[in-house]
Legacy VTK file of the C-alpha trace (Angstrom):
# vtk DataFile Version 3.0
C-alpha trace
ASCII
DATASET POLYDATA
POINTS 471 float
180.606 197.137 106.977
181.739 199.079 103.913
185.212 199.435 102.439
187.018 196.417 103.854
187.397 194.622 100.509
189.781 191.698 100.334
192.334 193.368 102.606
192.063 193.635 106.370
191.611 197.380 106.850
190.327 198.257 110.292
191.187 199.888 113.607
191.574 198.092 116.905
190.813 198.442 120.598
191.777 195.377 122.607
189.414 193.530 124.908
190.817 191.889 128.020
189.595 188.547 126.694
192.182 186.121 125.273
191.318 182.914 123.481
193.961 180.161 123.404
194.380 177.657 120.600
197.015 174.937 120.585
199.248 173.328 117.981
201.781 170.549 118.424
204.796 172.749 119.171
203.178 176.157 119.554
200.536 177.919 121.614
198.391 180.284 119.556
196.987 183.209 121.543
194.089 185.250 120.115
193.279 188.680 121.568
189.762 189.626 120.413
188.912 193.227 119.521
185.708 195.240 119.586
183.320 195.917 116.698
184.640 197.698 113.636
183.556 201.038 112.272
180.738 200.836 109.776
182.664 202.792 107.129
186.337 202.091 106.502
188.433 203.376 103.603
192.005 204.454 102.719
193.247 201.894 105.216
196.939 201.159 105.652
199.055 198.866 107.797
202.324 199.762 109.478
205.305 198.178 107.699
205.470 195.470 110.373
201.765 194.705 109.949
201.027 195.240 113.637
199.245 198.613 113.529
196.322 199.887 111.488
195.208 203.319 110.377
192.178 204.147 108.273
189.811 206.949 107.362
186.205 206.831 108.508
183.245 209.227 108.519
181.396 211.002 111.274
178.514 212.998 109.843
179.913 215.036 106.957
183.428 215.005 108.359
186.293 212.526 107.988
188.772 211.380 110.600
191.634 208.923 110.965
191.485 206.030 113.438
194.849 204.621 114.554
194.711 201.456 116.653
191.239 202.432 117.822
192.100 206.043 118.656
190.171 208.717 116.745
191.970 211.766 115.385
190.725 215.281 114.550
187.953 215.814 112.002
188.450 217.365 108.551
186.475 217.824 105.341
188.670 215.357 103.449
191.640 213.169 104.389
194.213 211.454 102.193
195.651 208.004 102.877
197.551 207.818 106.198
201.291 207.102 106.251
203.063 205.145 108.995
206.664 205.784 109.961
208.980 202.811 109.286
208.720 201.639 112.903
204.920 201.968 112.902
204.864 204.340 115.875
203.993 207.576 114.051
201.243 208.458 111.576
200.958 211.388 109.172
198.483 212.408 106.493
197.325 215.381 104.444
193.884 216.778 105.274
191.641 219.398 103.686
189.741 221.969 105.726
187.764 224.383 103.602
189.971 225.310 100.663
193.307 224.679 102.374
195.381 221.597 103.180
197.424 220.803 106.267
199.826 217.997 107.137
198.678 216.190 110.272
201.527 214.514 112.161
200.859 212.473 115.289
197.388 214.044 115.458
198.567 217.667 115.188
197.908 219.844 112.118
200.580 222.023 110.542
200.443 225.242 108.471
197.902 225.686 105.676
198.756 225.382 101.957
196.905 225.362 98.656
197.964 221.754 98.139
200.252 219.165 99.735
202.132 216.383 97.953
203.270 212.997 99.251
204.622 212.876 102.799
207.808 210.981 103.677
209.321 209.941 107.009
213.051 209.570 107.487
214.270 206.031 107.987
214.982 206.766 111.660
211.336 207.955 111.956
212.292 211.288 113.555
211.755 213.602 110.594
208.897 214.289 108.193
209.073 216.153 104.890
206.693 217.012 102.074
206.235 219.296 99.085
203.667 222.051 99.533
202.212 224.559 97.085
201.525 228.271 97.469
199.772 229.483 94.338
202.089 228.714 91.371
205.141 228.026 93.552
206.337 224.869 95.296
208.397 224.523 98.463
209.677 221.792 100.756
208.567 221.631 104.385
210.836 219.662 106.753
209.758 219.221 110.360
207.417 222.169 109.932
210.124 224.498 108.541
209.639 225.940 105.049
212.353 225.996 102.403
212.647 228.431 99.461
210.035 228.541 96.721
210.651 227.141 93.218
208.716 226.630 89.996
208.633 222.844 90.427
210.052 220.312 92.914
210.679 216.596 92.423
212.504 213.669 94.025
212.304 214.761 97.670
214.579 212.503 99.698
215.853 212.218 103.272
219.180 210.483 103.857
219.021 207.080 105.595
220.554 208.542 108.770
217.938 211.331 108.745
220.479 214.167 108.789
220.260 215.427 105.188
217.495 216.467 102.800
217.745 216.762 99.030
215.433 217.384 96.086
215.554 218.472 92.448
213.947 221.742 91.366
213.106 223.771 88.304
214.334 227.363 88.420
213.247 229.155 85.286
214.436 227.050 82.359
217.171 225.266 84.347
217.193 222.282 86.703
219.342 221.778 89.787
219.602 219.802 93.012
219.128 221.400 96.426
221.118 219.588 99.120
220.746 220.670 102.737
219.369 224.006 101.507
222.273 224.676 99.132
221.770 224.807 95.377
223.988 222.646 93.173
225.055 223.221 89.551
222.392 223.904 86.959
221.556 221.560 84.073
219.575 221.860 80.880
215.865 221.206 80.576
215.726 218.837 77.572
212.303 217.607 76.531
213.146 214.485 74.565
215.212 212.344 76.953
213.773 208.884 77.516
212.495 208.349 81.076
212.647 212.101 81.666
210.490 214.032 79.216
210.790 217.212 81.282
214.599 217.039 81.460
214.763 217.227 85.233
217.516 215.780 87.430
216.902 212.070 87.898
217.461 209.319 90.442
218.500 211.430 93.389
219.921 209.027 96.001
221.899 209.151 99.237
224.533 206.690 100.344
223.324 204.544 103.262
225.431 206.553 105.733
223.966 209.819 104.426
227.367 211.311 103.639
227.266 211.009 99.868
224.681 211.987 97.270
224.340 211.018 93.618
221.937 211.728 90.779
221.747 211.668 86.991
221.189 214.754 84.880
220.895 215.677 81.174
223.810 217.545 79.626
224.157 218.578 75.992
221.991 215.785 74.626
223.638 213.176 76.861
223.186 212.018 80.463
225.793 212.082 83.221
225.937 210.625 86.710
226.874 213.236 89.299
228.408 211.785 92.466
229.335 214.133 95.307
229.183 217.004 92.813
231.589 215.347 90.342
230.300 214.489 86.868
231.024 211.126 85.287
231.298 210.283 81.569
228.520 211.230 79.170
226.230 208.474 77.885
223.209 208.267 75.607
221.157 206.992 78.531
221.446 206.030 82.184
218.144 204.275 82.959
216.073 205.726 85.759
216.429 203.566 88.853
219.777 201.977 87.943
222.009 204.307 90.016
222.911 202.708 93.374
225.368 202.997 96.254
226.855 199.948 97.933
225.507 199.291 101.447
228.699 200.715 102.990
228.371 203.854 100.850
231.847 203.499 99.369
230.961 202.360 95.855
228.605 203.504 93.082
227.187 201.566 90.136
224.761 202.211 87.288
223.769 200.950 83.843
224.820 202.965 80.786
223.668 202.814 77.146
224.850 203.883 73.771
222.871 203.330 70.558
223.431 199.547 70.454
225.232 198.472 73.635
224.661 198.391 77.371
227.077 197.857 80.218
227.498 198.348 83.966
229.692 201.136 85.319
231.135 200.429 88.781
233.241 203.107 90.459
233.747 204.719 87.049
234.947 201.509 85.360
232.910 200.090 82.470
232.162 196.369 82.456
231.649 194.068 79.446
229.081 194.977 76.788
225.720 193.218 76.469
222.574 193.515 74.382
220.704 194.436 77.555
221.515 194.823 81.250
218.982 194.478 84.049
219.110 195.100 87.768
222.496 195.712 89.425
223.059 194.823 93.093
225.917 195.031 95.575
226.515 192.379 98.222
225.717 193.441 101.809
229.422 193.971 102.538
229.775 196.102 99.376
232.621 194.026 97.987
230.753 192.101 95.288
228.595 193.136 92.324
226.005 191.109 90.429
223.551 191.849 87.646
221.404 190.210 85.005
222.184 190.608 81.311
221.021 189.396 77.905
223.262 188.356 75.032
223.446 186.110 71.981
223.685 182.504 73.082
227.078 180.834 72.873
225.496 177.409 73.396
222.435 177.407 71.137
222.597 177.974 67.385
219.471 178.555 65.296
219.854 179.055 61.541
216.762 181.239 61.134
217.629 183.783 63.828
220.081 184.283 66.689
218.943 183.208 70.151
219.112 185.826 72.895
219.484 184.421 76.408
219.813 185.703 79.945
222.798 185.283 82.238
223.774 186.383 85.714
227.122 188.154 85.992
228.730 187.924 89.440
232.042 189.689 90.013
232.536 189.748 86.231
231.917 186.015 85.752
228.935 184.804 83.704
226.680 182.022 84.966
224.666 179.512 82.904
222.256 180.637 80.175
218.484 180.798 80.717
215.483 182.171 78.885
214.742 184.678 81.629
216.208 185.547 85.030
214.782 187.446 88.007
214.908 188.036 91.768
218.709 188.187 91.918
219.926 188.336 95.533
223.035 187.974 97.694
222.840 186.147 101.008
223.181 188.241 104.200
226.812 187.118 104.619
227.602 188.145 100.992
228.934 184.688 100.169
225.987 183.206 98.292
223.937 184.235 95.243
220.466 183.040 94.293
217.902 183.821 91.607
214.946 182.298 89.773
215.245 181.363 86.110
213.181 180.099 83.192
214.600 177.078 81.369
214.345 176.424 77.631
211.308 174.167 78.203
209.458 176.980 79.979
209.727 175.539 83.479
211.165 177.606 86.311
213.952 176.789 88.756
215.550 178.456 91.736
219.314 178.662 91.316
221.482 178.975 94.440
225.274 179.037 94.189
224.948 177.866 90.582
222.924 174.775 91.513
219.391 174.343 90.173
216.529 173.220 92.389
213.489 171.263 91.247
211.672 172.577 88.159
208.150 173.989 88.576
205.474 175.605 86.475
206.181 178.830 88.306
208.202 180.218 91.198
206.644 183.136 93.049
208.010 186.502 92.031
209.822 188.099 94.950
209.461 184.990 97.124
213.094 183.827 97.068
214.601 184.389 100.532
217.778 183.559 102.438
217.665 182.976 106.182
219.490 185.599 108.294
222.373 183.177 108.873
222.560 182.559 105.077
222.357 178.786 105.523
218.816 178.266 104.251
216.887 179.202 101.105
213.109 179.273 100.716
210.664 180.201 97.961
207.117 179.544 96.755
206.471 177.193 93.835
203.494 176.175 91.716
202.697 172.633 90.597
199.384 172.266 88.798
196.913 174.663 90.401
198.484 174.366 93.847
201.288 176.260 95.577
203.724 175.190 98.238
206.773 176.541 100.070
210.112 174.919 99.259
212.740 175.141 102.026
216.235 173.791 101.447
214.838 171.758 98.553
212.056 170.174 100.639
208.449 170.786 99.592
205.818 171.824 102.122
202.057 171.085 101.989
199.913 172.293 99.083
197.590 175.295 99.271
195.601 177.508 96.905
198.232 180.199 97.506
201.243 180.824 99.744
203.275 183.971 100.369
204.892 186.409 102.827
207.727 184.052 103.729
209.812 185.049 106.738
212.611 183.399 108.699
213.088 183.862 112.430
216.091 185.986 113.514
218.158 182.859 114.204
217.220 181.347 110.829
215.852 178.170 112.400
212.127 178.785 111.873
209.954 179.775 108.922
206.474 181.292 108.833
204.236 182.155 105.894
200.671 182.920 104.824
198.519 180.320 103.083
195.080 180.186 101.468
193.067 177.031 102.204
189.751 176.996 100.406
188.501 180.523 101.032
190.198 180.858 104.431
193.580 182.310 105.314
196.001 180.954 107.875
199.596 181.220 109.046
201.912 178.217 108.862
204.870 178.104 111.271
207.411 175.342 110.757
204.777 173.327 108.914
202.117 173.699 111.616
198.885 175.414 110.623
197.405 178.137 112.806
193.708 179.050 113.083
191.773 179.937 109.941
190.547 183.493 109.323
188.546 185.423 106.766
191.523 187.726 106.243
195.040 188.322 107.590
196.641 191.757 107.620
199.257 192.993 105.186
202.819 192.577 106.409
202.083 189.503 108.504
203.235 187.226 109.883
206.166 188.890 111.682
208.820 187.216 113.820
209.700 189.176 116.943
213.217 189.068 118.412
211.920 186.627 121.023
210.982 184.198 118.243
207.248 184.773 118.706
205.183 185.104 115.505
202.607 187.910 115.502
199.959 189.188 113.072
196.485 190.719 112.809
193.516 188.733 111.490
189.746 188.990 111.087
187.039 186.375 111.558
183.267 186.926 111.553
183.607 190.701 111.788
185.989 190.583 114.772
189.650 191.512 114.746
192.283 189.433 116.528
195.890 190.047 117.423
197.367 186.578 117.046
200.604 185.335 118.617
202.293 181.962 118.041
204.603 181.105 120.954
206.796 178.056 121.331
205.542 175.858 124.156
207.327 176.730 127.356
208.362 180.220 126.237
207.282 183.195 128.380
LINES 1 472
471 0 1 2 3 4 5 6 7 8 9 10 11 12 13 14 15 16 17 18 19 20 21 22 23 24 25 26 27 28 29 30 31 32 33 34 35 36 37 38 39 40 41 42 43 44 45 46 47 48 49 50 51 52 53 54 55 56 57 58 59 60 61 62 63 64 65 66 67 68 69 70 71 72 73 74 75 76 77 78 79 80 81 82 83 84 85 86 87 88 89 90 91 92 93 94 95 96 97 98 99 100 101 102 103 104 105 106 107 108 109 110 111 112 113 114 115 116 117 118 119 120 121 122 123 124 125 126 127 128 129 130 131 132 133 134 135 136 137 138 139 140 141 142 143 144 145 146 147 148 149 150 151 152 153 154 155 156 157 158 159 160 161 162 163 164 165 166 167 168 169 170 171 172 173 174 175 176 177 178 179 180 181 182 183 184 185 186 187 188 189 190 191 192 193 194 195 196 197 198 199 200 201 202 203 204 205 206 207 208 209 210 211 212 213 214 215 216 217 218 219 220 221 222 223 224 225 226 227 228 229 230 231 232 233 234 235 236 237 238 239 240 241 242 243 244 245 246 247 248 249 250 251 252 253 254 255 256 257 258 259 260 261 262 263 264 265 266 267 268 269 270 271 272 273 274 275 276 277 278 279 280 281 282 283 284 285 286 287 288 289 290 291 292 293 294 295 296 297 298 299 300 301 302 303 304 305 306 307 308 309 310 311 312 313 314 315 316 317 318 319 320 321 322 323 324 325 326 327 328 329 330 331 332 333 334 335 336 337 338 339 340 341 342 343 344 345 346 347 348 349 350 351 352 353 354 355 356 357 358 359 360 361 362 363 364 365 366 367 368 369 370 371 372 373 374 375 376 377 378 379 380 381 382 383 384 385 386 387 388 389 390 391 392 393 394 395 396 397 398 399 400 401 402 403 404 405 406 407 408 409 410 411 412 413 414 415 416 417 418 419 420 421 422 423 424 425 426 427 428 429 430 431 432 433 434 435 436 437 438 439 440 441 442 443 444 445 446 447 448 449 450 451 452 453 454 455 456 457 458 459 460 461 462 463 464 465 466 467 468 469 470
């Protein structure tokens, strides 16, 4: 079986057979699947990890298999894309010298080339950039837009109602929003993060009603929010422009030659040597970011000591060597992050309180429960990893990851590596061991059931952990 690699990358057709395994508090149900295709490549999982799509070969043709169902054949097929809910699949395919976008198994119009495809967050719309000779155009739900010299930053608003992208029109750059062209800006070739001078960081507010982007202007960069330009700065880093979750507030990082600061709703914050990621709380009322400055606590004669701090609502926290994974809790009341101490050890900091020190804390592993009462993360001690929940260490494994709380916040599931086998641990109880477990798993369903895809001895299983006594 070629192309599987280290990742589970296969299609499925369920047998009627179910195999039951039992744990102390959970029943583990395995649904076995039929044999896999001999050739598997460009495989992808749905975001929830519960569906698979991949490209395989039949003679000299290629086709996509989605959950065991074969699609139409083409000369060449690019990597499939799932919609956010995992129910739709799209991909670009080549037939002869032309490309088509295939959506839900149906091919669209032919083009000389097709760029990346994107689904709207509500999964109803699909858009992509297509090329006709030297010109580029945007196709939304099969409808073509006007042609331009170049197109970048294609985006669909979170509510799926608006489409925006930046374009080059001659020597000028502009943003097209819902088919209407915005003001033109200069094409400057020497701006950091944007060597071609195009409009940057095109974003929608979460409700889709507002749009913002950054653009070069007279040797400077401005943030443009709802068509209104902000102050000019030497640099606004790409990726720093954000809306609050309620869409009412805007923040970004701004530079001059020697200073950096955060601009929130047009107001500049305190100056620092460097500013990192800026985040809003889920309710949009609070702002936090990481920053670096000269230490006020440590004095070294040879050279100044630069340290990291977290700034929450304008108030600085304690100093650390490095800080990452800054996050608000779902109720917006708590703040957590991981930090490196002066001795090189790492700690998780929640509400200003340090946890136990470890050799490492997994990047991106820090998680609040949905009810904001619990905190979990992965930590390394020696050559072993474990999950730490509310300060309590779990069992050791070669690796742990993919932490997820149940909707009520009472249960925790994660992936673990034991020897050369992979397994899912739910509330400390180990499930069956597999050769591989699919990306995105395990997933808690609203019922509290844990579900994922796994492979053992060339067979695929859909695995479900149910609490004893549950339906």
